C-alpha positions as CSV (number, residue, x, y, z in Angstrom):
1,X,-11.2,73.7,17.1
2,X,-12.8,76.9,18.4
3,X,-11.4,79.1,21.1
4,X,-13.7,81.0,23.4
5,X,-13.1,84.3,25.2
6,X,-13.0,85.2,28.8
7,X,-16.4,84.4,29.9
8,X,-16.4,80.8,28.7
9,X,-12.9,80.3,30.1
10,X,-13.9,81.7,33.5
11,X,-17.0,79.4,33.6
12,X,-14.8,76.4,32.9
13,X,-12.4,77.3,35.7
14,X,-15.3,77.9,38.2
15,X,-16.8,74.6,37.2
16,X,-13.6,72.7,38.1
17,X,-13.0,74.7,41.3
18,X,-16.4,74.4,43.0
19,X,-17.5,70.8,42.6
20,X,-17.9,69.5,46.1
21,X,-16.5,66.6,48.1
22,X,-18.7,63.6,48.9
23,X,-18.6,60.9,51.5
24,X,-17.1,57.6,50.4
25,X,-17.5,54.4,52.3
26,X,-18.3,54.8,55.9
27,X,-19.6,58.2,57.2
28,X,-19.0,58.2,61.0
29,X,-20.5,60.7,63.4
30,X,-17.7,63.0,64.7
31,X,-19.7,65.4,66.8
32,X,-23.2,66.4,67.8
33,X,-24.6,70.0,68.0
34,X,-27.8,70.1,70.1
35,X,-28.4,66.5,69.3
36,X,-27.8,67.0,65.6
37,X,-25.1,64.7,64.1
38,X,-22.1,66.0,62.4
39,X,-20.7,63.4,60.0
40,X,-17.3,63.0,58.4
41,X,-18.8,63.8,55.0
42,X,-19.7,67.3,56.3
43,X,-16.2,67.8,57.7
44,X,-14.8,66.8,54.2
45,X,-17.0,69.4,52.6
46,X,-15.8,72.0,55.1
47,X,-12.2,71.0,54.4
48,X,-12.6,71.4,50.7
49,X,-13.9,74.9,51.2
50,X,-11.2,76.2,53.6
51,X,-9.3,79.3,52.6
52,X,-6.1,78.5,50.6
53,X,-4.0,80.0,53.3
54,X,-5.5,77.6,55.9
55,X,-4.8,74.7,53.5
56,X,-1.2,75.1,54.4
57,X,-1.7,74.3,58.1
58,X,-0.9,70.8,59.6
59,X,-3.6,68.2,59.0
60,X,-5.0,68.2,62.5
61,X,-5.2,72.0,62.6
62,X,-7.0,72.0,59.3
63,X,-9.5,69.4,60.6
64,X,-10.0,71.6,63.7
65,X,-10.7,74.7,61.6
66,X,-13.1,72.8,59.4
67,X,-15.0,71.3,62.4
68,X,-15.2,74.8,63.9
69,X,-16.7,76.1,60.8
70,X,-19.3,73.3,60.6
71,X,-20.2,73.7,64.3
72,X,-20.5,77.5,63.9
73,X,-22.8,77.1,61.0
74,X,-25.1,74.6,62.8
75,X,-25.3,76.7,65.9
76,X,-26.4,79.8,64.1
77,X,-28.5,78.0,61.5
78,X,-30.7,76.7,64.4
79,X,-31.3,80.2,65.5
80,X,-32.1,81.4,62.0
81,X,-34.7,78.6,61.7
82,X,-36.3,79.7,65.0
83,X,-36.6,83.2,63.4
84,X,-38.1,81.7,60.2
85,X,-35.3,83.1,58.0
86,X,-35.7,80.0,55.8
87,X,-39.0,81.4,54.6
88,X,-37.4,84.7,53.5
89,X,-37.8,85.3,49.7
90,X,-34.2,86.3,49.2
91,X,-33.0,83.3,51.1
92,X,-35.1,81.0,49.0
93,X,-33.8,82.6,45.8
94,X,-30.2,82.1,47.0
95,X,-30.9,78.4,47.9
96,X,-32.4,77.8,44.5
97,X,-29.3,79.3,42.8
98,X,-26.9,77.3,45.0
99,X,-28.9,74.1,44.3
100,X,-28.7,74.7,40.5
101,X,-25.0,75.4,40.8
102,X,-24.3,72.3,42.6
103,X,-26.4,70.3,40.1
104,X,-24.2,72.0,37.4
105,X,-21.1,70.8,39.2
106,X,-22.4,67.2,39.7
107,X,-23.3,67.0,36.0
108,X,-19.9,68.5,35.1
109,X,-18.1,65.9,37.2
110,X,-20.1,63.0,35.7
111,X,-20.0,64.0,32.1
112,X,-16.6,65.8,31.9
113,X,-14.1,65.1,34.7
114,X,-15.0,61.4,35.1
115,X,-15.7,60.9,31.4
116,X,-12.3,61.8,30.1
117,X,-10.5,58.6,28.8
118,X,-6.8,57.9,28.4
119,X,-7.5,57.4,24.7
120,X,-8.9,60.9,24.4
121,X,-6.0,62.5,26.2
122,X,-3.5,60.6,23.9
123,X,-5.4,61.6,20.8
124,X,-5.4,65.3,21.8
125,X,-1.8,65.1,22.7
126,X,-1.0,63.7,19.3
127,X,-3.1,66.4,17.7
128,X,-1.3,69.2,19.7
129,X,2.2,67.8,19.0
130,X,1.4,67.5,15.2
131,X,0.4,71.2,15.3
132,X,3.7,72.4,16.8
133,X,5.9,74.1,14.1
134,X,9.2,72.2,13.6
135,X,11.9,74.0,15.4
136,X,15.7,73.5,15.4
137,X,17.8,73.6,18.6
138,X,21.6,73.9,18.9
139,X,24.2,72.9,21.4
140,X,26.7,75.7,21.8
141,X,29.6,76.9,23.9
142,X,30.8,80.5,24.3
143,X,33.7,82.5,25.6
144,X,32.7,85.9,27.2
145,X,35.2,88.7,27.5
146,X,35.0,92.5,28.3
147,X,36.4,94.0,25.1
148,X,36.4,93.4,21.4
149,X,40.2,93.1,21.3
150,X,40.1,90.3,23.8
151,X,37.5,88.5,21.7
152,X,39.7,89.0,18.6
153,X,42.7,87.6,20.4
154,X,40.6,84.5,21.4
155,X,39.6,84.0,17.8
156,X,43.3,84.1,16.7
157,X,44.2,81.4,19.3
158,X,41.3,79.2,18.0
159,X,42.6,79.7,14.4
160,X,46.0,78.6,15.6
161,X,44.5,75.3,16.8
162,X,43.8,76.0,20.5
163,X,41.0,74.1,22.2
164,X,37.8,76.1,22.6
165,X,37.1,74.3,25.9
166,X,40.5,75.2,27.3
167,X,40.3,78.8,26.1
168,X,36.9,79.1,27.8
169,X,38.2,77.8,31.1
170,X,41.1,80.3,31.0
171,X,39.8,83.4,29.2
172,X,36.0,83.5,29.7
173,X,34.4,85.7,32.4
174,X,31.1,83.8,32.3
175,X,30.2,81.6,35.4
176,X,30.1,78.5,33.2
177,X,33.7,78.9,32.3
178,X,34.6,75.8,34.3
179,X,32.3,73.7,32.1
180,X,34.2,75.1,29.0
181,X,31.5,77.6,28.3
182,X,28.9,74.9,27.8
183,X,25.4,76.3,27.2
184,X,23.7,73.0,26.5
185,X,20.9,72.7,23.9
186,X,18.6,75.7,23.4
187,X,16.0,76.8,20.8
188,X,15.3,80.3,19.4
189,X,13.9,82.7,22.0
190,X,16.1,81.6,24.8
191,X,19.1,83.9,24.3
192,X,19.5,87.7,23.7
193,X,18.9,88.5,20.0
194,X,22.4,89.3,19.0
195,X,23.8,86.1,20.5
196,X,21.0,84.0,19.0
197,X,21.3,85.5,15.5
198,X,25.0,84.7,15.4
199,X,24.7,81.2,17.0
200,X,21.9,79.9,14.7
201,X,23.8,81.2,11.6
202,X,26.7,78.9,12.3
203,X,27.1,75.5,10.8
204,X,27.7,72.5,13.1
205,X,31.3,72.5,14.3
206,X,31.9,76.2,13.4
207,X,32.7,79.2,15.6
208,X,32.2,82.9,15.1
209,X,35.2,84.5,13.4
210,X,34.1,88.1,14.5
211,X,33.2,89.1,18.0
212,X,29.5,89.1,18.9
213,X,28.5,92.1,21.1
214,X,25.7,91.8,23.5
215,X,24.8,93.6,26.7
216,X,27.0,91.2,28.6
217,X,30.2,91.9,26.7
218,X,31.9,90.2,23.6
219,X,31.3,86.6,22.8
220,X,33.0,83.9,20.8
221,X,30.5,81.1,20.0
222,X,31.0,77.5,19.0
223,X,28.1,75.4,17.8
224,X,28.7,71.7,18.5
225,X,25.4,70.2,17.4
226,X,22.1,70.9,15.7
227,X,18.9,68.8,15.9
228,X,15.2,69.1,15.7
229,X,13.6,70.1,19.0
230,X,11.8,67.2,20.6
231,X,8.3,67.9,21.8
232,X,7.4,67.4,25.5
233,X,6.4,63.9,26.3
234,X,2.8,63.0,27.2
235,X,3.8,62.4,30.8
236,X,5.2,65.9,31.0
237,X,2.1,67.6,29.8
238,X,-0.7,65.1,30.6
239,X,-2.4,67.4,33.2
240,X,-2.6,70.3,30.6
241,X,-3.8,68.1,27.8
242,X,-6.4,66.6,30.1
243,X,-7.6,70.2,30.8
244,X,-8.0,70.8,27.1
245,X,-10.1,67.7,26.7
246,X,-12.2,68.6,29.6
247,X,-12.7,72.2,28.3
248,X,-13.9,70.8,24.9
249,X,-16.3,68.4,26.5
250,X,-17.7,71.2,28.8
251,X,-18.1,73.6,25.8
252,X,-19.8,70.9,23.8
253,X,-22.2,70.2,26.7
254,X,-23.0,73.9,26.9
255,X,-23.6,74.2,23.1
256,X,-25.9,71.2,23.1
257,X,-27.9,72.5,26.1
258,X,-28.2,76.0,24.7
259,X,-29.5,74.5,21.4
260,X,-32.0,72.3,23.2
261,X,-33.2,74.7,25.9
262,X,-32.7,78.1,24.3
263,X,-31.4,81.3,25.9
264,X,-33.0,84.7,25.7
265,X,-31.5,87.8,27.1
266,X,-33.9,90.9,27.3
267,X,-31.3,93.6,27.9
268,X,-29.9,94.4,24.5
269,X,-26.6,95.7,25.8
270,X,-26.1,92.7,28.1
271,X,-27.0,90.4,25.2
272,X,-24.5,92.0,22.9
273,X,-21.8,91.6,25.6
274,X,-22.8,88.1,26.3
275,X,-22.8,87.0,22.6
276,X,-19.4,88.7,22.1
277,X,-17.8,87.0,25.1
278,X,-19.1,83.6,24.0
279,X,-18.4,83.9,20.3
280,X,-16.2,81.2,19.0
281,X,-13.1,82.2,17.2
282,X,-11.5,80.0,14.6
283,X,-7.9,79.1,15.1
284,X,-5.7,80.6,12.4
């Protein structure tokens, strides 16, 4: 699988973000402006384009804000037409670009968003899970004290047969002392380096026989269990996996379209930057 740089990634995000809403079912008239009808479908489009901060408003306030936007547009659009601004060359150029962008988005929705199947998502999930390096996780407890001598005293009590859980409850200064110092399961990268190195070096059922110093104090660590780390379930990561499938579909469509249509960039510096930004990089 190839990975693409910033430009392609940004194009993908834009493609998802800007595809418009469309009317479904009935499309009632909700207002008129100078005799021109305003339909629910137009309100839906305005709602989809509201500023993110306005999206947090109550539903009726959002609808009112969106309707205000539609009415404002229609009022001034009429005046613009009277002045003939629709015939301005710059305006026509912008309309042409916006039309192409919306066609791009409609094509994207049809051939990418709506084309993704459950089977494709499952297959991509299986591929990603298979590529995850096997990683071990451990279940551990610890007793945290301020000084090395205190830690050594705890170790002596453990050697004398005292319960680790009970010692944690009475000796530890960590907030989890009431749970017997239970840290649950964790993989590498979750704890500070000194603690992690000592914990993962222990066998199941063993505790550290010398104090482990970290920025928090001195620890005595007990490893209760070791097991392979389970990958996330499909249900947990389905949206992210679906995004990967959509990205690949989108890039395949672009590659096919470029090959069929051809792209020429006259500015050498811009061409170099474009090619560099869109150059595929093989996964190592």
